[in-house]
DOTI-621253 format. One line per 4 residues: number of its first residue (from 1); for each residue z negated, x negated, y negated of N, C-alpha, C, O. Coordinates in steps of 0.1 Angstrom, whole numbers. Layout:
# residues N
NUM> Z:X:Y:Z:X:Y:Z:X:Y:Z:X:Y  ...
END
This chain:
# residues 224
1> 208:110:62:207:94:57:199:89:68:202:95:78  190:81:68:184:77:72:175:59:76:167:53:83  183:58:68:181:41:56:179:40:46:185:47:37  170:29:45:174:27:27:187:26:27:194:24:37
5> 191:26:10:205:19:5:210:3:9:201:-5:8  221:-3:14:223:-13:15:222:-24:16:224:-32:24  216:-23:2:210:-41:-6:199:-40:5:201:-50:12  191:-35:8:176:-38:16:172:-44:7:170:-55:10
9> 169:-41:-7:159:-48:-19:153:-36:-18:158:-25:-15  141:-38:-21:136:-30:-35:133:-32:-49:129:-43:-52  134:-25:-58:143:-29:-75:123:-30:-81:113:-24:-77  127:-43:-94:108:-45:-93:109:-33:-100:115:-22:-99
13> 102:-37:-106:91:-24:-118:82:-30:-123:81:-42:-120  76:-25:-131:72:-23:-141:74:-42:-149:66:-52:-150  87:-40:-155:95:-53:-157:104:-48:-171:111:-38:-170  103:-53:-178:115:-48:-192:126:-53:-186:127:-64:-182
17> 134:-45:-186:149:-40:-185:154:-53:-190:149:-54:-201  159:-60:-188:170:-66:-189:179:-78:-181:174:-88:-175  193:-75:-182:206:-81:-178:210:-69:-168:204:-59:-165  220:-74:-165:233:-62:-158:220:-58:-147:218:-46:-144
21> 214:-65:-145:205:-58:-130:195:-54:-131:191:-49:-120  188:-54:-141:176:-53:-140:171:-36:-140:174:-31:-150  166:-31:-134:160:-21:-134:143:-18:-140:134:-25:-139  144:-8:-144:133:2:-153:125:13:-143:128:22:-135
25> 115:6:-147:105:19:-138:111:35:-134:113:40:-123  111:39:-142:123:53:-141:132:57:-135:135:68:-131  138:43:-132:150:43:-124:141:39:-112:142:48:-104  135:31:-108:128:31:-98:123:40:-89:123:40:-76
29> 118:50:-97:108:61:-96:120:67:-90:119:70:-78  132:70:-97:137:80:-86:142:79:-78:144:89:-71  149:62:-76:151:54:-59:142:61:-50:148:70:-43  127:60:-50:121:65:-44:121:77:-46:123:79:-34
33> 121:88:-51:124:100:-49:135:107:-37:133:115:-28  150:97:-41:161:98:-33:154:92:-19:155:100:-10  148:82:-16:143:79:-2:138:96:3:141:103:13  127:99:-7:122:111:-1:130:120:7:129:121:20
37> 140:127:-2:150:138:-2:165:138:11:170:146:18  166:118:7:179:123:15:171:114:28:170:119:40  165:102:24:161:98:38:153:97:46:151:91:57  145:106:39:130:110:48:127:123:48:115:124:45
41> 132:137:52:129:151:45:135:156:60:141:150:69  131:170:58:126:173:71:135:176:82:132:181:93  147:172:77:160:167:88:158:158:95:166:157:104  154:153:94:152:138:95:140:135:107:128:132:103
45> 143:135:121:138:139:126:130:127:131:118:130:132  133:110:134:132:105:143:142:90:127:150:97:121  143:80:122:144:73:118:143:56:128:133:51:133  156:51:129:160:39:136:163:28:137:163:21:147
49> 167:24:121:173:15:114:153:10:109:147:12:99  151:3:121:134:-4:112:135:-14:109:123:-18:108  143:-23:107:141:-35:103:144:-32:81:140:-36:70  154:-23:87:157:-19:62:145:-8:62:143:-5:51
53> 133:0:74:121:2:63:113:-7:64:110:-11:53  109:-11:71:104:-30:70:100:-37:59:89:-40:57  112:-38:51:114:-44:43:111:-38:29:107:-43:19  114:-24:31:109:-22:18:92:-15:18:85:-12:9
57> 89:-16:33:72:-8:33:67:-25:25:56:-28:20  72:-29:26:68:-52:23:71:-50:3:65:-56:-7  78:-44:3:81:-53:-8:73:-39:-19:72:-40:-31  67:-25:-11:60:-15:-22:47:-16:-16:39:-7:-16
61> 44:-33:-8:30:-34:-9:30:-43:-18:23:-41:-28  38:-56:-17:40:-65:-29:44:-61:-51:44:-66:-62  46:-49:-46:50:-44:-60:42:-34:-63:39:-31:-74  38:-27:-47:32:-11:-63:14:-9:-57:4:-8:-64
65> 17:-8:-42:-1:-10:-40:-10:-18:-45:-22:-16:-46  -5:-26:-47:-18:-40:-51:-16:-42:-69:-19:-53:-74  -12:-31:-75:-9:-33:-90:-18:-18:-96:-16:-15:-108  -26:-9:-87:-28:-3:-95:-37:-1:-102:-43:8:-95
69> -48:-1:-116:-50:-3:-119:-70:6:-122:-70:18:-121  -84:-1:-125:-96:4:-120:-96:11:-135:-90:7:-144  -107:29:-135:-104:37:-146:-115:31:-150:-126:28:-145  -107:29:-167:-118:31:-173:-113:35:-189:-102:32:-193
73> -123:42:-199:-117:52:-207:-104:46:-218:-101:52:-229  -97:33:-212:-82:23:-225:-72:33:-207:-66:44:-207  -75:24:-197:-66:33:-185:-66:48:-187:-60:55:-178  -72:55:-198:-68:71:-189:-59:76:-190:-52:82:-182
77> -57:74:-204:-39:69:-213:-28:66:-209:-17:71:-210  -32:54:-205:-19:51:-200:-11:41:-190:-5:30:-191  -15:49:-177:-11:48:-165:-8:57:-159:-10:57:-146  -1:68:-169:4:83:-158:19:76:-154:26:82:-146
81> 23:66:-159:38:64:-154:33:58:-136:39:63:-127  19:45:-133:20:36:-129:5:49:-116:0:43:-106  2:59:-119:-2:69:-114:11:79:-105:12:81:-93  18:84:-118:27:88:-105:37:78:-97:40:85:-87
85> 40:71:-96:51:59:-90:36:52:-76:39:43:-68  25:57:-77:17:50:-62:21:62:-58:31:64:-51  15:72:-63:20:89:-54:27:90:-46:24:93:-34  42:88:-53:54:86:-51:56:79:-36:60:83:-25
89> 52:64:-42:52:56:-31:50:60:-19:58:63:-10  33:61:-19:22:65:-9:37:73:3:41:69:14  39:82:-2:47:91:1:59:85:14:59:86:26  66:79:7:71:69:15:69:60:20:80:54:22
93> 59:54:26:47:48:34:42:59:43:41:54:54  39:70:44:36:82:47:48:84:57:49:80:68  56:91:50:64:102:60:72:83:74:73:83:86  75:73:67:85:68:73:75:60:83:78:52:91
97> 60:64:80:50:56:88:48:64:102:43:59:111  54:78:101:55:87:114:64:90:115:66:99:123  75:85:108:94:85:113:98:77:113:110:78:111  93:68:113:97:53:124:94:46:137:87:36:135
101> 96:48:149:92:46:159:84:34:160:90:25:155  72:30:164:67:24:170:72:9:155:75:-2:156  69:18:144:69:8:129:61:-8:127:63:-17:119  51:-5:137:42:-20:129:39:-25:142:27:-29:146
105> 51:-26:150:48:-34:169:56:-40:162:65:-35:155  54:-57:164:59:-71:162:54:-72:149:53:-84:149  49:-67:134:51:-70:124:39:-71:123:33:-61:118  33:-79:125:15:-87:120:21:-90:108:21:-80:100
109> 28:-101:105:28:-103:90:27:-90:78:21:-89:67  33:-83:82:36:-71:70:24:-58:78:23:-47:72  16:-63:90:6:-56:89:-5:-56:82:-10:-47:76  -10:-75:84:-23:-77:76:-15:-76:57:-24:-75:48
113> -5:-77:52:-5:-75:39:-6:-59:36:-11:-54:26  0:-49:48:-3:-34:40:-22:-34:46:-30:-29:39  -26:-41:58:-41:-39:51:-45:-43:37:-47:-34:28  -46:-53:35:-53:-62:28:-51:-55:12:-60:-58:4
117> -37:-42:5:-23:-42:-2:-38:-26:-3:-45:-23:-12  -38:-20:8:-38:-5:13:-56:-7:11:-63:0:3  -62:-17:18:-74:-11:6:-80:-20:-1:-91:-23:1  -73:-26:-11:-75:-32:-26:-68:-13:-34:-67:-9:-46
121> -67:-10:-28:-59:5:-31:-71:7:-36:-77:4:-46  -77:17:-21:-87:21:-21:-96:13:-30:-102:23:-35  -100:6:-34:-112:1:-40:-110:9:-58:-118:17:-63  -99:4:-64:-91:6:-71:-92:18:-76:-97:20:-87
125> -86:36:-63:-85:47:-70:-95:49:-67:-98:59:-73  -103:45:-62:-116:51:-62:-123:53:-75:-127:64:-80  -123:44:-79:-130:46:-91:-121:58:-105:-123:61:-117  -118:60:-100:-104:79:-104:-114:84:-100:-122:89:-108
129> -117:83:-93:-121:103:-85:-128:108:-93:-131:119:-88  -136:107:-105:-142:112:-111:-129:118:-125:-129:129:-131  -123:113:-126:-107:111:-138:-99:132:-138:-97:141:-146  -96:128:-118:-91:141:-120:-90:155:-128:-100:162:-132
133> -80:158:-129:-78:175:-136:-72:186:-132:-63:189:-138  -77:198:-115:-69:199:-114:-57:218:-123:-55:229:-118  -52:211:-138:-40:214:-139:-31:206:-134:-22:210:-127  -32:190:-136:-22:182:-132:-12:181:-121:-19:181:-112
137> -3:180:-118:9:189:-108:0:173:-92:-7:166:-99  0:171:-82:-4:157:-75:1:150:-75:-2:142:-67  16:147:-84:19:131:-84:15:125:-94:20:114:-98  5:133:-102:2:132:-120:-12:135:-115:-17:137:-126
141> -20:136:-109:-35:133:-105:-40:128:-93:-40:131:-81  -48:111:-105:-53:99:-98:-65:98:-88:-69:91:-79  -69:108:-95:-82:115:-84:-74:115:-69:-78:108:-60  -65:120:-69:-62:117:-52:-57:107:-43:-56:106:-31
145> -53:101:-52:-47:90:-45:-51:83:-30:-46:81:-19  -71:81:-38:-82:75:-29:-77:83:-20:-66:79:-17  -79:92:-14:-77:95:-1:-62:95:8:-59:91:20  -53:103:-6:-35:91:5:-39:81:12:-40:80:24
149> -42:71:1:-47:56:10:-50:57:20:-45:57:31  -59:58:15:-73:60:30:-67:70:40:-68:67:52  -64:75:39:-55:86:55:-42:67:60:-43:61:71  -37:66:52:-24:60:58:-28:50:65:-25:49:77
153> -37:39:55:-50:33:65:-51:34:76:-44:29:85  -63:47:78:-65:45:89:-58:50:94:-61:47:106  -48:58:95:-36:63:103:-29:50:115:-27:51:127  -27:34:104:-17:23:108:-30:18:121:-28:18:133
157> -45:16:115:-46:14:124:-53:23:142:-53:19:153  -57:37:134:-49:41:146:-35:43:158:-33:48:170  -28:37:149:-13:36:154:-17:24:161:-17:28:173  -22:12:161:-24:1:165:-28:2:177:-23:-1:187
161> -46:9:173:-47:11:187:-52:18:200:-59:19:209  -39:23:190:-32:34:208:-20:34:211:-11:43:212  -22:16:212:-4:21:214:6:22:222:7:14:231  12:31:220:22:42:229:29:27:246:28:28:259
165> 34:15:238:39:6:252:34:7:262:23:2:262  39:14:274:44:8:287:39:-5:289:28:-4:295  43:-16:287:40:-28:288:24:-31:281:21:-32:270  16:-33:292:5:-41:284:2:-49:274:-5:-49:264
169> 12:-58:279:9:-68:266:12:-71:254:8:-79:245  19:-62:256:29:-56:239:18:-47:236:18:-44:225  6:-41:244:0:-26:239:-17:-35:231:-23:-34:220  -17:-44:244:-26:-56:242:-33:-61:233:-44:-63:229
173> -14:-66:229:-16:-79:214:-14:-68:199:-15:-73:188  -13:-57:200:-16:-46:194:-30:-44:188:-35:-45:177  -36:-39:202:-51:-39:195:-56:-51:191:-61:-51:180  -55:-57:193:-62:-80:192:-58:-73:177:-68:-68:171
177> -47:-74:172:-38:-70:163:-49:-61:152:-55:-65:142  -50:-53:156:-58:-41:147:-82:-43:151:-91:-39:144  -81:-48:158:-94:-52:163:-94:-64:151:-103:-63:142  -84:-74:149:-92:-84:138:-84:-86:124:-79:-95:117
181> -85:-70:125:-85:-65:109:-97:-61:111:-103:-71:110  -109:-47:116:-117:-44:114:-125:-59:115:-137:-57:111  -123:-71:120:-136:-81:126:-137:-89:108:-147:-92:100  -121:-91:106:-120:-96:92:-132:-86:79:-142:-88:71
185> -126:-79:81:-132:-69:77:-149:-67:71:-153:-66:59  -157:-65:85:-169:-73:86:-171:-86:81:-183:-86:78  -168:-97:78:-173:-113:85:-166:-116:62:-168:-124:53  -159:-101:64:-162:-104:44:-176:-94:40:-184:-97:31
189> -176:-84:47:-189:-74:41:-195:-91:43:-194:-101:35  -201:-91:54:-212:-100:62:-209:-115:47:-221:-120:46  -205:-119:41:-206:-125:33:-211:-126:22:-218:-133:15  -204:-111:20:-206:-107:7:-219:-105:3:-223:-106:-9
193> -233:-99:17:-244:-94:11:-251:-107:20:-262:-102:25  -251:-121:24:-260:-127:32:-253:-149:27:-254:-161:32  -243:-141:11:-241:-155:5:-247:-153:-2:-255:-143:-2  -242:-168:-18:-257:-165:-28:-243:-156:-36:-232:-153:-33
197> -252:-155:-46:-249:-142:-55:-235:-146:-65:-234:-138:-73  -229:-154:-65:-219:-156:-73:-218:-148:-83:-222:-136:-82  -214:-154:-96:-207:-144:-108:-192:-136:-105:-181:-135:-98  -204:-129:-116:-186:-115:-107:-177:-116:-120:-180:-123:-130
201> -166:-109:-119:-156:-111:-103:-153:-113:-98:-144:-120:-103  -152:-114:-86:-145:-118:-73:-144:-120:-70:-149:-115:-60  -133:-133:-65:-114:-133:-57:-116:-129:-43:-116:-139:-35  -116:-121:-39:-118:-115:-25:-103:-121:-19:-92:-118:-23
205> -107:-134:-1:-93:-137:1:-97:-135:14:-106:-142:20  -88:-122:21:-84:-120:35:-76:-128:46:-64:-127:46  -80:-133:53:-74:-147:62:-74:-158:54:-64:-165:53  -87:-161:49:-89:-174:46:-98:-183:40:-100:-181:28
209> -105:-193:45:-118:-195:41:-117:-205:27:-106:-212:25  -131:-205:15:-137:-198:17:-133:-183:16:-121:-184:15  -139:-165:17:-127:-159:19:-135:-151:7:-130:-140:3  -151:-157:-2:-153:-154:-14:-151:-165:-29:-156:-177:-27
213> -146:-162:-42:-144:-170:-47:-144:-163:-59:-140:-151:-61  -152:-176:-71:-153:-172:-84:-138:-167:-92:-131:-177:-92  -130:-153:-99:-123:-152:-101:-122:-152:-119:-132:-149:-125  -111:-156:-125:-114:-154:-135:-109:-144:-141:-99:-138:-137
217> -118:-141:-155:-115:-130:-163:-105:-119:-158:-93:-123:-160  -106:-106:-153:-91:-102:-161:-96:-89:-170:-106:-85:-175  -83:-84:-169:-84:-66:-176:-83:-61:-161:-81:-68:-151  -84:-40:-164:-84:-35:-158:-73:-29:-149:-74:-20:-140
221> -64:-35:-151:-48:-35:-146:-46:-44:-141:-35:-45:-136  -59:-61:-136:-53:-64:-129:-45:-62:-111:-41:-53:-102  -45:-72:-113:-37:-63:-91:-53:-72:-87:-61:-81:-90  -50:-58:-75:-63:-62:-64:-57:-69:-54:-64:-73:-45
END
């Protein structure tokens, strides 16, 4: 088996189950584990059903990667489920990125979405670096999420910059996309450093002008 379930839909997460089609976080986690063991196992060398997996990755970007809380004393003991789900969903993304040939080719919208969500995840996960516990299994340790998300983000950019396509136009398009992401990030940093000191928190908007806006006050679990 090398493709997601035939429905092509990612179950909703972090919702109170209701109705016949409701999916609890526990069920969603079991769904991700089944993907890893059945569709992304060591016996699967390559995945060819790219379209289904692009939809899957897009769903994870929208529902998981952008919803990791910043560390606070209050979130330390209330985020265990979120920590595990983020770990497992990152493993799905990592395995799929390596086993789906040219997964990012021709997927500009997906790449931009994934770049922004993973970058936001890195920012919030960085606040957990000192909250690790060596006695915890990896999928329960919040301090290792930062390195996982960073490595996947770097791998995606490297794949775009070292496009394997023989068609020079396709390869150039991939590199232009990667350069665009990097320049957008540099422009954002420039806006933060050189612009007026707006009151925090700030709402950061990639691929939009203005990039910085004053955000409403949120809690620690506000999506990034």
